[in-house]
MMTF fields as JSON, N, C-alpha, C and O atoms, coordinates in Angstrom:
{
  "mmtfVersion": "1.0.0",
  "mmtfProducer": "UNKNOWN",
  "numBonds": 511,
  "numAtoms": 512,
  "numGroups": 128,
  "numChains": 1,
  "numModels": 1,
  "chainsPerModel": [1],
  "groupsPerChain": [128],
  "chainIdList": ["A"],
  "bondAtomList": [4, 2, 8, 6, 12, 10, 16, 14, 20, 18, 24, 22, 28, 26, 32, 30, 36, 34, 40, 38, 44, 42, 48, 46, 52, 50, 56, 54, 60, 58, 64, 62, 68, 66, 72, 70, 76, 74, 80, 78, 84, 82, 88, 86, 92, 90, 96, 94, 100, 98, 104, 102, 108, 106, 112, 110, 116, 114, 120, 118, 124, 122, 128, 126, 132, 130, 136, 134, 140, 138, 144, 142, 148, 146, 152, 150, 156, 154, 160, 158, 164, 162, 168, 166, 172, 170, 176, 174, 180, 178, 184, 182, 188, 186, 192, 190, 196, 194, 200, 198, 204, 202, 208, 206, 212, 210, 216, 214, 220, 218, 224, 222, 228, 226, 232, 230, 236, 234, 240, 238, 244, 242, 248, 246, 252, 250, 256, 254, 260, 258, 264, 262, 268, 266, 272, 270, 276, 274, 280, 278, 284, 282, 288, 286, 292, 290, 296, 294, 300, 298, 304, 302, 308, 306, 312, 310, 316, 314, 320, 318, 324, 322, 328, 326, 332, 330, 336, 334, 340, 338, 344, 342, 348, 346, 352, 350, 356, 354, 360, 358, 364, 362, 368, 366, 372, 370, 376, 374, 380, 378, 384, 382, 388, 386, 392, 390, 396, 394, 400, 398, 404, 402, 408, 406, 412, 410, 416, 414, 420, 418, 424, 422, 428, 426, 432, 430, 436, 434, 440, 438, 444, 442, 448, 446, 452, 450, 456, 454, 460, 458, 464, 462, 468, 466, 472, 470, 476, 474, 480, 478, 484, 482, 488, 486, 492, 490, 496, 494, 500, 498, 504, 502, 508, 506],
  "bondOrderList": [1, 1, 1, 1, 1, 1, 1, 1, 1, 1, 1, 1, 1, 1, 1, 1, 1, 1, 1, 1, 1, 1, 1, 1, 1, 1, 1, 1, 1, 1, 1, 1, 1, 1, 1, 1, 1, 1, 1, 1, 1, 1, 1, 1, 1, 1, 1, 1, 1, 1, 1, 1, 1, 1, 1, 1, 1, 1, 1, 1, 1, 1, 1, 1, 1, 1, 1, 1, 1, 1, 1, 1, 1, 1, 1, 1, 1, 1, 1, 1, 1, 1, 1, 1, 1, 1, 1, 1, 1, 1, 1, 1, 1, 1, 1, 1, 1, 1, 1, 1, 1, 1, 1, 1, 1, 1, 1, 1, 1, 1, 1, 1, 1, 1, 1, 1, 1, 1, 1, 1, 1, 1, 1, 1, 1, 1, 1],
  "groupList": [{"groupName": "MET", "atomNameList": ["N", "CA", "C", "O"], "elementList": ["N", "C", "C", "O"], "formalChargeList": [0, 0, 0, 0], "bondAtomList": [1, 0, 2, 1, 3, 2], "bondOrderList": [1, 1, 2], "singleLetterCode": "M", "chemCompType": "L-PEPTIDE LINKING"}, {"groupName": "GLU", "atomNameList": ["N", "CA", "C", "O"], "elementList": ["N", "C", "C", "O"], "formalChargeList": [0, 0, 0, 0], "bondAtomList": [1, 0, 2, 1, 3, 2], "bondOrderList": [1, 1, 2], "singleLetterCode": "E", "chemCompType": "L-PEPTIDE LINKING"}, {"groupName": "VAL", "atomNameList": ["N", "CA", "C", "O"], "elementList": ["N", "C", "C", "O"], "formalChargeList": [0, 0, 0, 0], "bondAtomList": [1, 0, 2, 1, 3, 2], "bondOrderList": [1, 1, 2], "singleLetterCode": "V", "chemCompType": "L-PEPTIDE LINKING"}, {"groupName": "THR", "atomNameList": ["N", "CA", "C", "O"], "elementList": ["N", "C", "C", "O"], "formalChargeList": [0, 0, 0, 0], "bondAtomList": [1, 0, 2, 1, 3, 2], "bondOrderList": [1, 1, 2], "singleLetterCode": "T", "chemCompType": "L-PEPTIDE LINKING"}, {"groupName": "LYS", "atomNameList": ["N", "CA", "C", "O"], "elementList": ["N", "C", "C", "O"], "formalChargeList": [0, 0, 0, 0], "bondAtomList": [1, 0, 2, 1, 3, 2], "bondOrderList": [1, 1, 2], "singleLetterCode": "K", "chemCompType": "L-PEPTIDE LINKING"}, {"groupName": "GLN", "atomNameList": ["N", "CA", "C", "O"], "elementList": ["N", "C", "C", "O"], "formalChargeList": [0, 0, 0, 0], "bondAtomList": [1, 0, 2, 1, 3, 2], "bondOrderList": [1, 1, 2], "singleLetterCode": "Q", "chemCompType": "L-PEPTIDE LINKING"}, {"groupName": "ALA", "atomNameList": ["N", "CA", "C", "O"], "elementList": ["N", "C", "C", "O"], "formalChargeList": [0, 0, 0, 0], "bondAtomList": [1, 0, 2, 1, 3, 2], "bondOrderList": [1, 1, 2], "singleLetterCode": "A", "chemCompType": "L-PEPTIDE LINKING"}, {"groupName": "SER", "atomNameList": ["N", "CA", "C", "O"], "elementList": ["N", "C", "C", "O"], "formalChargeList": [0, 0, 0, 0], "bondAtomList": [1, 0, 2, 1, 3, 2], "bondOrderList": [1, 1, 2], "singleLetterCode": "S", "chemCompType": "L-PEPTIDE LINKING"}, {"groupName": "LEU", "atomNameList": ["N", "CA", "C", "O"], "elementList": ["N", "C", "C", "O"], "formalChargeList": [0, 0, 0, 0], "bondAtomList": [1, 0, 2, 1, 3, 2], "bondOrderList": [1, 1, 2], "singleLetterCode": "L", "chemCompType": "L-PEPTIDE LINKING"}, {"groupName": "ILE", "atomNameList": ["N", "CA", "C", "O"], "elementList": ["N", "C", "C", "O"], "formalChargeList": [0, 0, 0, 0], "bondAtomList": [1, 0, 2, 1, 3, 2], "bondOrderList": [1, 1, 2], "singleLetterCode": "I", "chemCompType": "L-PEPTIDE LINKING"}, {"groupName": "HIS", "atomNameList": ["N", "CA", "C", "O"], "elementList": ["N", "C", "C", "O"], "formalChargeList": [0, 0, 0, 0], "bondAtomList": [1, 0, 2, 1, 3, 2], "bondOrderList": [1, 1, 2], "singleLetterCode": "H", "chemCompType": "L-PEPTIDE LINKING"}, {"groupName": "GLY", "atomNameList": ["N", "CA", "C", "O"], "elementList": ["N", "C", "C", "O"], "formalChargeList": [0, 0, 0, 0], "bondAtomList": [1, 0, 2, 1, 3, 2], "bondOrderList": [1, 1, 2], "singleLetterCode": "G", "chemCompType": "PEPTIDE LINKING"}, {"groupName": "ASP", "atomNameList": ["N", "CA", "C", "O"], "elementList": ["N", "C", "C", "O"], "formalChargeList": [0, 0, 0, 0], "bondAtomList": [1, 0, 2, 1, 3, 2], "bondOrderList": [1, 1, 2], "singleLetterCode": "D", "chemCompType": "L-PEPTIDE LINKING"}, {"groupName": "PRO", "atomNameList": ["N", "CA", "C", "O"], "elementList": ["N", "C", "C", "O"], "formalChargeList": [0, 0, 0, 0], "bondAtomList": [1, 0, 2, 1, 3, 2], "bondOrderList": [1, 1, 2], "singleLetterCode": "P", "chemCompType": "L-PEPTIDE LINKING"}, {"groupName": "TYR", "atomNameList": ["N", "CA", "C", "O"], "elementList": ["N", "C", "C", "O"], "formalChargeList": [0, 0, 0, 0], "bondAtomList": [1, 0, 2, 1, 3, 2], "bondOrderList": [1, 1, 2], "singleLetterCode": "Y", "chemCompType": "L-PEPTIDE LINKING"}, {"groupName": "PHE", "atomNameList": ["N", "CA", "C", "O"], "elementList": ["N", "C", "C", "O"], "formalChargeList": [0, 0, 0, 0], "bondAtomList": [1, 0, 2, 1, 3, 2], "bondOrderList": [1, 1, 2], "singleLetterCode": "F", "chemCompType": "L-PEPTIDE LINKING"}, {"groupName": "ASN", "atomNameList": ["N", "CA", "C", "O"], "elementList": ["N", "C", "C", "O"], "formalChargeList": [0, 0, 0, 0], "bondAtomList": [1, 0, 2, 1, 3, 2], "bondOrderList": [1, 1, 2], "singleLetterCode": "N", "chemCompType": "L-PEPTIDE LINKING"}, {"groupName": "ARG", "atomNameList": ["N", "CA", "C", "O"], "elementList": ["N", "C", "C", "O"], "formalChargeList": [0, 0, 0, 0], "bondAtomList": [1, 0, 2, 1, 3, 2], "bondOrderList": [1, 1, 2], "singleLetterCode": "R", "chemCompType": "L-PEPTIDE LINKING"}],
  "groupTypeList": [0, 1, 2, 3, 4, 5, 5, 6, 5, 7, 8, 3, 4, 1, 9, 5, 1, 6, 2, 6, 6, 9, 8, 6, 4, 10, 11, 8, 3, 12, 13, 4, 2, 4, 3, 3, 14, 11, 12, 14, 14, 4, 15, 3, 8, 1, 6, 7, 13, 1, 16, 8, 12, 1, 16, 11, 2, 16, 8, 7, 7, 4, 1, 6, 2, 6, 14, 3, 16, 14, 10, 16, 6, 14, 12, 8, 13, 6, 11, 8, 8, 11, 4, 5, 9, 2, 2, 4, 11, 1, 3, 9, 3, 15, 9, 11, 9, 6, 3, 3, 17, 4, 4, 14, 13, 14, 6, 15, 17, 4, 7, 12, 11, 5, 3, 3, 8, 14, 3, 1, 6, 9, 9, 13, 15, 8, 3, 4],
  "groupIdList": [1, 2, 3, 4, 5, 6, 7, 8, 9, 10, 11, 12, 13, 14, 15, 16, 17, 18, 19, 20, 21, 22, 23, 24, 25, 26, 27, 28, 29, 30, 31, 32, 33, 34, 35, 36, 37, 38, 39, 40, 41, 42, 43, 44, 45, 46, 47, 48, 49, 50, 51, 52, 53, 54, 55, 56, 57, 58, 59, 60, 61, 62, 63, 64, 65, 66, 67, 68, 69, 70, 71, 72, 73, 74, 75, 76, 77, 78, 79, 80, 81, 82, 83, 84, 85, 86, 87, 88, 89, 90, 91, 92, 93, 94, 95, 96, 97, 98, 99, 100, 101, 102, 103, 104, 105, 106, 107, 108, 109, 110, 111, 112, 113, 114, 115, 116, 117, 118, 119, 120, 121, 122, 123, 124, 125, 126, 127, 128],
  "secStructList": [7, 7, 7, 7, 2, 2, 2, 2, 2, 2, 2, 2, 2, 2, 2, 2, 2, 2, 6, 2, 2, 2, 2, 2, 2, 2, 6, 3, 3, 3, 3, 3, 3, 3, 3, 3, 7, 1, 1, 1, 7, 3, 3, 3, 3, 3, 3, 3, 3, 7, 7, 5, 7, 6, 6, 7, 7, 5, 6, 6, 1, 2, 2, 2, 2, 2, 2, 2, 2, 2, 2, 2, 2, 2, 6, 7, 7, 6, 6, 7, 1, 1, 7, 3, 3, 3, 1, 1, 1, 7, 3, 3, 3, 7, 7, 3, 3, 7, 6, 6, 7, 1, 1, 1, 7, 3, 3, 3, 3, 7, 6, 6, 1, 7, 3, 3, 3, 3, 7, 4, 4, 4, 2, 2, 2, 2, 2, 7],
  "xCoordList": [18.401, 16.409, 16.436, 17.463, 14.891, 14.808, 13.401, 12.54, 13.393, 11.987, 10.866, 10.946, 9.924, 8.873, 7.639, 7.596, 7.156, 6.017, 5.162, 5.37, 4.518, 3.689, 4.462, 3.803, 5.653, 6.38, 6.174, 5.662, 6.989, 7.032, 5.769, 5.719, 4.673, 3.317, 3.381, 3.574, 3.253, 2.959, 3.785, 3.313, 4.933, 6.106, 5.782, 6.015, 5.193, 4.843, 3.751, 3.763, 2.823, 1.505, 1.701, 1.187, 2.495, 2.787, 3.539, 3.318, 4.332, 5.485, 4.683, 4.946, 3.688, 2.696, 1.781, 1.453, 1.258, 0.422, 0.725, 0.099, 2.14, 3.039, 3.551, 3.763, 3.677, 4.502, 2.938, 3.084, 1.991, 0.809, 1.051, 1.393, 0.697, 0.98, 1.75, 1.421, 3.154, 4.356, 4.175, 4.308, 3.919, 3.838, 2.902, 3.12, 1.61, 0.689, 1.173, 1.132, 1.904, 2.047, 3.133, 3.148, 4.029, 4.955, 4.373, 5.052, 2.603, 2.269, 2.822, 2.845, 3.188, 3.617, 2.318, 1.526, 2.422, 1.067, 1.538, 2.491, 0.402, 0.774, 1.972, 2.766, 2.039, 3.06, 2.717, 1.651, 4.326, 4.454, 5.312, 6.358, 5.15, 5.935, 6.482, 5.828, 7.848, 8.52, 8.864, 8.917, 9.026, 9.462, 10.219, 9.944, 11.038, 11.938, 12.0, 12.056, 11.994, 12.267, 12.769, 12.722, 13.286, 14.132, 15.21, 14.878, 16.626, 17.524, 17.546, 18.173, 17.038, 16.719, 15.212, 14.477, 15.172, 13.808, 14.096, 14.625, 13.727, 14.089, 12.68, 11.739, 12.699, 11.277, 11.944, 12.998, 11.238, 11.481, 10.007, 8.885, 10.134, 8.943, 9.497, 10.717, 8.455, 8.661, 6.899, 5.801, 7.425, 6.19, 6.169, 7.246, 5.239, 5.466, 4.833, 3.997, 4.964, 4.303, 2.899, 2.679, 2.043, 0.687, 0.231, 0.156, -0.013, -0.565, -2.007, -1.988, -3.021, -4.227, -5.224, -5.77, -5.233, -6.392, -7.505, -7.889, -8.52, -9.961, -10.345, -11.299, -9.636, -10.331, -9.519, -9.642, -8.806, -8.119, -7.102, -6.732, -6.495, -5.313, -4.242, -4.351, -3.048, -1.88, -0.727, 0.066, -0.871, -0.237, 1.136, 1.881, 1.678, 3.07, 4.129, 5.291, 2.736, 3.212, 3.688, 3.104, 5.089, 5.506, 4.895, 5.417, 3.622, 2.805, 2.0, 1.893, 1.585, 1.046, 1.898, 1.671, 3.289, 4.215, 4.665, 5.298, 4.797, 5.133, 4.162, 4.529, 2.889, 1.694, 1.706, 1.49, 1.992, 2.317, 3.824, 4.028, 4.559, 5.514, 5.908, 6.725, 5.197, 5.081, 4.018, 4.05, 2.879, 1.498, 1.873, 1.448, 2.218, 2.319, 3.101, 2.939, 4.154, 4.592, 3.796, 4.126, 2.643, 2.09, 0.773, 0.094, 0.462, -0.396, -1.487, -2.537, -1.658, -2.436, -2.787, -1.989, -4.269, -4.234, -4.099, -4.354, -3.555, -3.372, -4.948, -5.905, -4.871, -6.392, -6.86, -8.001, -6.136, -6.883, -6.598, -7.362, -5.938, -5.437, -7.071, -7.842, -7.461, -8.98, -9.509, -10.249, -9.693, -11.121, -11.319, -10.356, -12.569, -13.106, -13.714, -14.409, -13.495, -14.178, -14.51, -14.047, -15.788, -16.432, -15.849, -16.181, -15.121, -14.661, -14.987, -14.603, -15.788, -16.441, -16.962, -16.399, -18.338, -19.156, -18.031, -18.522, -17.153, -16.138, -15.594, -14.942, -15.843, -15.424, -13.94, -13.647, -13.217, -11.867, -11.598, -12.337, -10.442, -9.936, -8.602, -8.1, -7.883, -7.019, -5.454, -5.294, -4.688, -3.767, -2.451, -1.537, -2.372, -0.999, -0.352, -1.091, 1.133, 1.558, 2.616, 3.327, 2.672, 3.492, 4.862, 4.879, 6.218, 6.893, 7.853, 8.663, 7.829, 8.807, 7.922, 8.282, 6.474, 6.076, 5.257, 4.061, 6.158, 6.084, 4.787, 4.358, 4.398, 3.395, 1.76, 0.661, 2.044, 0.875, 1.285, 1.553, 1.176, 1.698, 0.922, 1.314, -0.674, -1.683, -2.451, -3.368, -2.07, -2.184, -3.806, -4.386, -4.383, -5.587, -6.178, -6.333, -6.37, -7.228, -8.32, -9.442, -8.217, -9.751, -10.727, -10.267, -11.978, -12.422, -12.403, -13.177, -11.17, -10.498, -9.209, -8.359, -8.983, -7.732, -6.332, -5.21, -6.774, -5.461, -5.147, -6.053, -3.947, -3.557, -3.667, -3.334, -4.06, -4.235, -3.798, -4.014, -3.07, -2.371, -3.043, -3.507, -3.242, -3.763, -2.981, -2.168, -3.149, -2.358, -2.77, -3.5, -2.555, -3.164, -4.31, -4.715, -5.093, -6.535, -7.543, -8.772, -6.818, -8.102, -7.845, -8.394, -7.248, -6.928, -8.308, -8.621, -9.076, -10.536, -11.411, -12.036, -11.386, -12.274, -11.884, -12.751, -10.586, -10.145, -10.265, -10.34, -10.272, -10.108, -11.399, -11.4, -12.723, -14.12, -14.582, -15.691],
  "yCoordList": [2.603, 2.899, 2.232, 2.082, 1.648, 1.136, 1.917, 2.479, 1.845, 2.5, 1.667, 0.754, 1.74, 1.238, 0.908, 1.565, 0.286, -0.122, 1.044, 1.94, 1.251, 2.257, 3.956, 4.746, 4.124, 5.335, 5.466, 6.353, 3.763, 4.179, 4.051, 4.169, 3.813, 3.671, 5.32, 5.835, 6.3, 7.262, 8.347, 9.454, 8.018, 8.672, 8.695, 9.634, 7.418, 7.19, 8.028, 8.56, 8.177, 8.927, 10.288, 10.941, 10.94, 12.065, 12.669, 13.705, 11.81, 12.149, 11.919, 12.738, 10.89, 10.723, 11.766, 11.853, 12.756, 13.499, 14.838, 15.638, 14.753, 16.066, 16.341, 17.376, 14.754, 14.849, 14.664, 14.843, 14.421, 14.292, 15.652, 15.638, 16.811, 17.898, 18.379, 18.985, 18.04, 18.383, 17.222, 17.611, 16.044, 15.389, 15.774, 15.76, 16.176, 17.015, 17.749, 17.76, 18.748, 19.853, 20.007, 20.883, 18.786, 18.219, 17.633, 17.582, 16.796, 16.096, 14.593, 13.814, 14.255, 12.903, 12.454, 13.105, 11.187, 10.361, 8.64, 7.984, 8.35, 6.627, 6.194, 5.316, 6.968, 6.963, 5.525, 5.052, 4.903, 3.435, 3.723, 4.285, 3.473, 3.609, 2.266, 1.227, 2.472, 1.224, 1.95, 3.18, 1.397, 1.491, 0.27, -0.865, 0.487, -0.065, 0.568, 1.796, -0.397, 0.036, -0.867, -2.01, -0.663, -1.38, -0.167, 0.97, -0.669, 0.235, 1.416, 2.458, 1.246, 2.879, 2.824, 1.902, 3.897, 4.16, 4.638, 5.718, 3.802, 4.219, 4.363, 3.583, 5.489, 5.992, 5.739, 6.131, 5.237, 5.344, 5.796, 5.54, 6.242, 6.964, 6.504, 6.539, 5.91, 6.201, 6.577, 6.098, 7.775, 7.987, 8.214, 8.625, 8.067, 8.34, 9.335, 9.929, 9.789, 11.215, 10.205, 8.999, 11.527, 10.966, 11.32, 12.39, 10.2, 9.954, 8.933, 7.77, 9.678, 9.008, 8.327, 8.994, 7.234, 7.09, 7.208, 7.73, 6.619, 7.304, 6.621, 7.035, 5.524, 4.772, 5.115, 4.71, 5.914, 6.538, 5.902, 5.854, 5.33, 3.887, 4.898, 5.488, 5.218, 5.793, 4.895, 4.081, 5.245, 4.406, 4.537, 3.682, 5.648, 5.471, 4.743, 4.599, 4.471, 3.612, 2.391, 1.659, 1.784, 0.709, -0.416, -1.298, -0.413, -1.688, -1.76, -2.847, -0.683, -0.575, -0.829, -1.659, -0.246, -0.263, -1.409, -1.646, -2.506, -3.717, -4.458, -5.397, -4.098, -5.051, -4.768, -5.624, -3.448, -3.254, -3.965, -4.316, -4.101, -4.728, -6.397, -6.926, -6.94, -8.248, -8.973, -10.169, -8.284, -9.052, -10.553, -11.407, -10.965, -12.192, -13.336, -14.555, -12.429, -13.642, -14.047, -15.069, -13.316, -13.482, -14.259, -14.865, -14.215, -15.06, -13.886, -14.488, -12.951, -11.981, -11.64, -11.899, -10.819, -10.3, -8.917, -8.473, -7.925, -6.736, -6.298, -6.917, -5.183, -4.156, -4.353, -3.921, -5.16, -5.459, -3.87, -3.734, -3.181, -1.924, -1.373, -1.145, -1.202, -0.436, -1.542, -1.261, -2.365, -3.289, -3.33, -3.478, -3.213, -3.41, -4.719, -5.265, -5.339, -6.541, -6.31, -5.396, -7.44, -7.154, -8.504, -9.668, -8.196, -9.094, -9.127, -8.285, -10.217, -10.158, -8.616, -7.75, -8.332, -7.131, -5.911, -4.794, -5.979, -4.696, -4.456, -5.386, -3.243, -3.365, -2.727, -1.713, -3.375, -3.009, -2.874, -3.344, -2.166, -1.88, -2.737, -2.914, -3.286, -3.877, -2.44, -1.903, -2.196, -1.361, -1.799, -1.05, -3.489, -3.42, -4.808, -5.683, -5.039, -6.196, -5.591, -4.638, -6.178, -5.799, -6.998, -7.814, -6.766, -7.856, -8.295, -9.176, -7.662, -8.142, -8.776, -9.3, -8.821, -9.872, -11.027, -10.976, -12.186, -13.228, -14.229, -15.01, -14.237, -14.961, -13.91, -14.373, -12.689, -11.939, -10.377, -9.221, -10.979, -10.068, -8.84, -7.828, -9.599, -8.595, -7.612, -7.886, -6.604, -5.054, -4.797, -4.708, -4.701, -3.794, -2.301, -2.654, -1.363, -0.452, -0.362, -0.061, -0.547, -0.771, 0.944, 1.854, 0.974, 2.325, 3.13, 4.086, 2.819, 3.951, 4.246, 4.887, 3.854, 4.289, 3.102, 3.029, 2.546, 1.727, 0.805, 0.508, 0.265, -0.676, -2.352, -2.575, -3.136, -4.354, -5.412, -5.25, -6.699, -7.71, -8.849, -9.063, -9.658, -10.924, -11.866, -11.622, -13.314, -14.325, -14.485, -13.578, -15.422, -15.985, -16.521, -16.856, -16.637, -17.435, -15.981, -16.04, -14.805, -13.846, -13.665, -12.632, -14.318, -14.239, -14.863, -14.316, -15.759, -16.181, -15.012, -14.689, -14.423, -13.235, -12.205, -11.703, -11.692, -10.688, -10.818, -9.82, -12.223, -12.303, -12.587, -12.609, -12.851, -13.222, -12.208, -12.183],
  "zCoordList": [28.309, 28.11, 26.923, 26.261, 26.487, 25.432, 24.738, 25.416, 23.73, 23.328, 23.27, 22.449, 23.878, 23.97, 22.574, 21.534, 22.76, 21.782, 22.06, 21.242, 22.695, 23.174, 22.472, 21.795, 22.786, 22.416, 20.959, 20.276, 20.536, 18.96, 18.329, 17.104, 19.026, 18.138, 18.24, 17.139, 19.394, 19.538, 18.858, 18.6, 18.601, 17.985, 16.309, 15.548, 15.976, 14.487, 14.07, 12.96, 14.873, 14.497, 14.48, 13.572, 15.51, 15.315, 13.964, 13.336, 13.802, 12.673, 11.342, 10.461, 11.009, 10.212, 9.75, 8.567, 10.888, 10.914, 10.292, 9.596, 10.907, 10.641, 9.156, 8.523, 8.818, 7.332, 6.216, 5.007, 6.599, 5.807, 4.652, 3.47, 5.61, 4.592, 3.718, 2.698, 4.214, 3.404, 2.099, 0.938, 2.354, 1.284, 0.049, -1.162, 0.918, -0.178, -0.847, -2.077, 0.113, -0.789, -2.163, -3.028, -1.99, -2.96, -3.884, -4.909, -3.994, -4.689, -4.434, -5.387, -3.382, -3.079, -2.204, -1.522, -2.482, -1.7, -1.546, -1.966, -0.771, -0.815, 0.071, -0.266, 1.369, 2.18, 2.843, 3.239, 2.801, 3.044, 4.183, 3.859, 5.556, 6.774, 7.539, 7.62, 8.11, 8.333, 10.095, 10.118, 11.118, 12.267, 12.804, 12.415, 13.574, 14.373, 15.689, 15.748, 17.128, 18.211, 18.886, 18.431, 19.944, 21.183, 21.537, 21.873, 21.385, 21.971, 20.8, 20.993, 19.951, 19.318, 18.494, 18.14, 18.416, 17.298, 15.686, 15.423, 14.804, 13.376, 12.661, 12.806, 11.872, 11.218, 9.438, 8.937, 9.075, 7.734, 6.731, 7.168, 5.848, 4.947, 3.769, 3.611, 2.589, 1.207, 0.677, 0.961, -0.292, -0.861, -2.244, -2.675, -3.11, -4.289, -4.993, -4.311, -6.325, -7.021, -7.046, -6.93, -7.281, -7.499, -8.921, -9.525, -9.207, -10.422, -10.835, -11.238, -10.619, -10.365, -11.759, -12.638, -11.648, -12.732, -12.488, -11.442, -13.663, -13.249, -12.057, -11.398, -11.686, -10.511, -8.95, -7.794, -9.54, -8.087, -7.771, -6.598, -8.696, -8.309, -8.638, -9.713, -7.717, -8.115, -8.946, -8.472, -10.12, -11.086, -10.872, -11.351, -10.107, -9.8, -8.38, -7.999, -8.042, -6.729, -6.883, -7.683, -6.009, -6.319, -6.699, -7.381, -6.209, -6.134, -7.859, -8.427, -8.395, -10.031, -10.685, -11.565, -10.579, -11.31, -11.072, -12.101, -10.249, -10.28, -11.04, -11.747, -10.952, -11.577, -13.251, -14.109, -13.466, -15.149, -15.524, -16.686, -14.784, -15.115, -15.171, -15.924, -14.299, -13.782, -13.748, -13.459, -14.06, -14.198, -15.017, -14.239, -15.714, -16.794, -15.884, -15.926, -14.903, -14.078, -12.999, -12.397, -12.594, -11.652, -12.1, -11.27, -13.389, -14.365, -14.173, -13.948, -14.162, -14.187, -15.221, -16.122, -15.69, -17.151, -16.861, -15.742, -18.187, -17.544, -17.658, -18.123, -17.144, -16.838, -15.825, -15.667, -14.573, -13.573, -12.547, -11.591, -12.692, -11.751, -11.44, -12.372, -9.987, -10.192, -10.272, -11.215, -10.1, -10.162, -8.908, -8.156, -8.432, -7.289, -6.976, -7.833, -5.689, -5.038, -4.011, -3.329, -3.517, -2.428, -1.318, -1.544, -0.354, 0.709, 2.043, 2.855, 2.334, 3.801, 3.825, 4.494, 2.848, 2.929, 2.652, 2.486, 2.613, 2.361, 0.718, 0.244, -0.155, -1.183, -1.115, -0.482, -1.75, -1.688, -3.436, -4.301, -3.639, -4.953, -5.236, -4.125, -6.113, -6.741, -7.088, -8.184, -6.007, -6.7, -7.05, -7.396, -6.909, -7.493, -7.057, -6.606, -7.195, -6.558, -5.543, -5.861, -4.359, -3.729, -3.434, -2.513, -4.764, -4.917, -3.907, -4.194, -2.546, -1.501, -0.74, 0.314, -1.222, 0.0, -0.573, -0.859, -0.711, -1.147, -0.626, -1.476, 0.192, 0.668, 0.423, 0.118, 0.635, 0.49, -0.517, -0.188, -1.638, -2.701, -3.547, -4.127, -3.259, -3.702, -2.944, -2.169, -3.187, -2.819, -3.012, -4.095, -1.721, -2.52, -1.396, -0.227, -1.566, -1.386, -0.171, -0.576, 1.122, 1.632, 1.309, 0.619, 1.958, 2.055, 2.718, 2.755, 3.631, 4.82, 4.128, 4.745, 2.935, 2.525, 2.93, 2.43, 3.676, 3.997, 2.965, 2.186, 2.812, 2.189, 2.922, 4.086, 2.218, 2.788, 1.795, 0.594, 2.353, 1.111, 1.216, 2.336, 0.385, -0.173, -0.64, -1.531, 0.009, -1.025, -2.144, -2.546, -2.921, -4.143, -4.445, -5.558, -2.905, -3.084, -3.413, -3.416, -3.659, -3.734, -5.516, -5.9, -6.487, -7.783, -8.409, -9.466, -8.029, -8.451, -8.581, -9.591, -7.467, -7.284, -8.069, -8.785, -8.109, -8.739, -10.395, -11.113, -10.921, -12.305, -13.096, -14.327, -12.193, -12.819, -13.157, -13.691]
}
């Protein structure tokens, strides 16, 4: 028997809801979830300590730390964390660099709290 996509989505949603309170209790936030399904179901969760700046950016997140360490390598000036721009009528906030995502390395937080990634085409809007 295999785990279906629908089963995996349902399991993932239930686990994320159950884990949210536990993470908050321990001061962890910004959970990243990866799942694998098919012959088995695998759920991987990664969370970081909450260390928010004045713009609500978690400075301890993997993306914020990567930006702080590598912004020069990505040809970005310092001080962009928390910068807000409008894309397709929605305000998004720059939260760092997803170094493992070569094609879409620029991470933004949407108004609903979800993270979305962009290509280097976003840079002119971010740096103006």
